[in-house]
N, C-alpha and C positions, 0 to 999 in steps of 0.2 A: 330476452325480449318476449313479451307476451302479447298476443293478439288473436282475434277470432280468426279461424280458418275459413276461408271463403268457399271452400269445397265440401262443406258439411252436408249437402243435400244427398239423401238416400231415398226419400219418398217423393210424392207429388210436389212440384214447385208451385207454391201458392201465392207468391208475391210477383206482380207483373214485371217488376224491375229485375227480377232474377231469372226470368224465362229468357231462353237463348235459342236463336236460329229458327228453323222451320217456316220461313217466310214463304217459300214456294208452296209448301203443303197448305199453309193457312189460306193463301190466296185461292188455291184450287178448291179446297173444301167449302169455303164461304161462297164461291161462285156457284158451286153445285147446289148448295142449300138455298141460295137466294132464288134459284130457279125451281125450287120445290122438289129437288131430287134427293131422296134419302141415300145416305152414305154409310158404308160399313168400313171403319178403320180397323185394319188387321196389323198386328205387330206382336213381337215376343215380349215376354215379361221384362219390365224395367226399361223399355225402349222409349218411354215418355208419353204414352197414350193418355193417361190421366192428367198430366201436366198440360197437354195440348187442349184437352176438353175444357179445362178450367180457364185456360188463356182465351179460347174462342168465345167464352161467355162474357168477356170484359167489353163493355161499350167502347172504350178507347181503342181496342184492338179492331172491332167491327168497323169503326169509323175510318181507321187507318186503311182498311182494305175495301172501302167503297160501300159499306152498309150504312144507310142513313139512320142516325140515332132515333129510337122511339118507334121504328116501323116494324121491328122484328123482336120477338121474345125468344130468348135462348134459355130453356129450362133444363137444368142438369139433375140427373137422377143417378145415385150410386147404387147399382144393382147388387152389391155385396150384401145389403140388408134385406134383399128380396128373394134370396135363393130359395127359401122354403115357405114363402108367403102365399096365402090365398089371393084369388083375383081382387078381392075387395081392398086388401092392403096395398096392392100394386096400383089400383085406380087411385087410391088416397095419396100415395106418394107421388103419382104423376100430377095430380090436381094441385097438391101442396107446392110442388116445385114450380108449376106453371103460375100459380097465384103469386108466389114470392117473386118470380121473375117479372110478372106483369107490374107489381108495385114499383119496380126499379125503373120502368119506363113510363110511370104516371098513370097506370091503369088499375082501378080498384074494382073488384067484383063483389057486388053486394048480394045478399040473400042466397049464398051457396049452401044448399042443404044436402044432407046425406053424403058427406064428402067421400065415403068409402064406397061409392057406387059409380058405374058407367054413366048413368044418366046425369050425375052432377058434373062429371068430367066433360060430357058432351055439351051441356048447357054453358059451362064456362068457356069452352072453345067457341061456341057459337057467338057469345057476347063479345069475346076478344076479336074474332075474325070480322064481325059485322062492324067493328070499330076501325076497320082498315088495317089491322095489324096481323102479320103472319107469325106462326109459331114453329119453332124447331125444338124437338126434344132430344136431349143428348143422354144416351144410356151407357154409363160406364160399367165395365165388367159384365158385358151383356150375356156372355156365355152362361152366367149364374141364372139369369132370367129365363134363358132359352131351355135350360135343363131343369127348370122347376116343374116337378111332377104334378103340382096342383094346377098348373096352367094348361089349358086344353086348346086344340086347334081353333075352337070358337073364340076363345080369348084373343088369340093373335089375329083372327079374321077381324075382330072388332077394332083392334089397333090399326090394321090395314085400312079399314073403312074410314077412319078418320082422315087419312091422306086424301081420299077421294072427296070427302065431304067438306073438309076445311082447308085443303092444300097443305096440311100438316107435313113436315119432313122429319124423318128420324136420322140421327147421327149416333151410330153404335161404336163401341170399342170393344174388341175381343182379341184373344191371343191366336185364335184359329178362325178360318172362314166360317161363315154362317151354316154351311151344309155340314160342317164337321163338329158343331158344338152341342148337338143333341143326337141321341141315338133313336129318338122316336120318329118313325117315318111319317106318322100322322101330323106331327107338329111341323115337320119339314115341308109337307105337302100344302101347308097354309099359304095362301097368296101373300101373306106378310113377308115371307123370305124372298119374294121374287122382285121386289121393288128397289133393291139396293145396288148401288155401284160400289164395288170393292176398291178399297184405297189402302195399299200397303204403306206402313210407316216403318222406315228402316234406319239405317245408320246416318249420322251427320255426314256431310261432305267434309272434305279435308279442310277447307276454309272455315267452316263452322266449327270444326273441332279445335282448330288452331285459335280462333277467335274466342272460343269459350275459355281457354286457358288465360288468354290476355285479358278478357273482361272481368273474370273473377278476381284477378290479381290487382285491378285498379284501385288505388287508394290504400293498398296494404304496405307499400314500400318494399315489397318483395317481387323479384322478377325472375322468370325462368329464361336462361339465355336459350339461343336457338338450338343448341346441342341437346339441352335437357328436354326442351319441348319436343324435339324430334324423336328422342328416346321414348317419351311418354306415348306419343302417337304410334311408334313402332311396337311398344309393349302391349297396349290396350286397344289400338285401332281407333275407330271413330264412333264408338258406342258411348252415348251420353253418360250412362251409369258407370261404366268403367272409367271414363275420363274424370269423373268426380272422385272415384276411388284413388286413382294414380295421382291426380292433382293434390288430393288431401295429404297423402303420405310424402310427396315431394315437398310440399309447403312445410309440413311439420318438421321434416329433416332439416331444411334450410334455416327455419326461424330458431330451432333449438341448437343450431350449430353442430348437428351430428355429422354432417358432411359438408363439403364445399362443392360448388359447381365445377371447380377446376379438377376435381378427383377424376383420375383416369377411368373412364367408363361410368355408367350409372347403374350398375348391377346391385347396388344397395337398395334400389327401389323394388326389385323383383320379389323379394320374399314377403314384405308386408302386403303388397298388391295381390300376390297369388293367394295369400291366406284369406284375404277378405273376399276375393272373387270366387273361391272355390265352391262355396255352397250354391252360388247362382249357376255355375257351370255344371255342377252335379244335377241341379234341377233340370236344366235343359237336356243334358245327357240322358237322364232317367226317363225323359218323355219321348225319346227317339226309338223308333222300331230297330230291329237288328239290320235290316236293309239300309236304313238311314244312317246308322252308326258306321256301317261298312263303307257307305258312300262318302260319309264325311272324313273318315280316316284316310281314304285313298283319294279324296278330293275329285272324284270322277264317278260316273254311273249314269243310270237312266235320267234323261233330261228333266222328267217330272220330279224326280227325287232331288236332283241338284237345285232346281228352282225352288223346291220347298225349303231346302236348307239355306238358300239365299234369303228367302222371305223370313227365315228364323234368325238372320244376321249371323250365320255361322260360316257360309262361304260367300266369297265375292269374285266376280269375273275379273280375269286378266285379259291380256291381248288374245290368247288362244287357249285358255283353260280356266281353272278355278283355283282359289287358294283360301287359306283361313283368313278370317277377318281380324285376327290379332295374334300376336306372339304367345300370349298367355293361353289362348284357346288352343293353339298348336301343341304347346307343352302339355296341357291337360289331356288332350285326345291321345297323345303319344303314351300317356301312362295308363290308358284304359285297356281292358281285355275286349278284343273284337273277334267274333266268330270268323274263322278263315284267314286271319291275319296274325303275323308275328311282327310286333313293333319293338325294335331294339335300336337304341341310339338313333342315328339318322335314317336307319333303314326301315321301310315297310315292306315286309315280305308277304306277297299275295299267294298263298298256297293253292287257292282254287284256280287262278289264271296263270299260275307259274310265272309270276312277274315280281320284280324288285324295283322299288323307287327309293331314292335317297334325296331328301329335301326337294321333292317334286319332280326329279329327273329320273327317267326310266334307265335302268342298267341292264345291259345285254350280257346274260350269264348262260353258260352252258348248263346242261342238266347236272353234271357232276359239281359245278361251282354252286349251283342253286341249292343242291342237297346239302352241301357242306355248310353254306350260310344259314340254311334253315336249322341245321343241328346246333351251330353255334348260337343262333338267335333264340333258341328255346331256353337257354340258360345264360342270359347276358350277364357279364361280370364274373361268371364262374369258369374255372379251367375244365375243359373237356379233354379227356385223355385221347391220345392218338388212336388207340384201338377202337374207341367208340366212333370217332370220326370216320375211320375206314369203313366200319360196318354200316354207318349211315349213308355213305357214298357208294360202296361197292357190295355191300351185303356180307362181307367177311373181312377179317383182318389178316392181311398177308404180311406176316412178320419178316419174311425173307426179302421184301422189297421196301425197305424203309424210306427210300427217296420218292416213292410214288406220292405219299401224302404231301411231302414237302414241295414237290412240283406243283401239285394242285393248289396248295396254299399260295405259292408264288404267283401263279396265274389268276387266282381269285383276287388277290391284292391288286394286280394290275387292272382287273376288270372293274373294281369298285373305287378307282381313283376319283376324286382326291381323298377318299376316306380309307385308304389302305392301312394307315396306321391304327385303325380301330381293331384290326386282328393282331392280338399280341401274342407272341411266342413265350411259352413257359418251358424254359430248357429242360429237357428230359422227362417232361410230363405231357404236355399237350398245348393247346391253344385256347384263347379266350376272346370274346367279342366284348370289348369295353372301351370307355373313353380313354384316349391316350393321355399320359401325364404330361 
């Protein structure tokens, strides 16, 4: 059987019928913009910011959420093309986008001269607003514009002035908050950066994630049963980009008869999904500070750091703590080197705070038990000789007391239940920390 895979999306979604979810976010953003409020959408890479901006520009979407057709112009500018542009090119890009959007609502601007100037932009806006039409400018990948070394505080002050003069509103999209996207203090001091309401864009809800799988499969003749759908959500969470990846590989395996849904477990899905998501996870990991990596690996830390990781869609709150947003993320983090931590199997050994967690649960260990587990965790999967373990715990190897280490191993196994079988005895040699067979 051959058919198109409905989970092919990897970039921005450009067709209205393929956009999914975000109704609450759309309603809030349009309400703010309708009242002349500028909004800064903040969300991590691949969370759907560009797709959302494209969707907001559609008259059909605006009408659905109470925006009267023809009363507002939504002009979208992709700032990826303006990262190194001088002010004149930026003005021209803004004016061109506004003019194109104006035509869509039946407004034609005549005698526009010197399109690469602030004056031309100002005159066009004056003509539009005097006609009773409001203007909203959407700036995608805004961090590239904010970091453009050719743009001065005066340039941004002019953009700010348009909001006062014409009631113009801006809707920006960036990976980080506005205060963090430029190192130039003079730029940040511009009044332009003080007019925005921050709007975090995060994960889908569980209902949106489940509905995405169902909606994409409509008309294909293929169905994910509830067990497979639940496993997809467990594996990749509610991240729209990851959902498309997992859905793609699940769909391909089913239509090519590589697996059946009745197969015990769905572990066949893990490898292709992890292969495709690893570059994205590496990007996110590489942009974290050491403190953020430590906080992510332990799923706890200073509240500001935890909230930053939550905004990056890496941690999510539970009833009384935080946890990873997906299983593939948890597995990825467990494979990383984190300063001050030993990650081995289910264990996260915090050498700084002298604590051990296993799958989020703190284990109460004595000093001797902790030192023994640290030594085993330094070489997971490898056999550590008894003499080396004794030195790690007591500072010397007392060969005349062979039962001392055995007793400590027994007590450690009891303390780390239900993971006691991770400590494997290698008769006559020593012990290893590895997954039981």
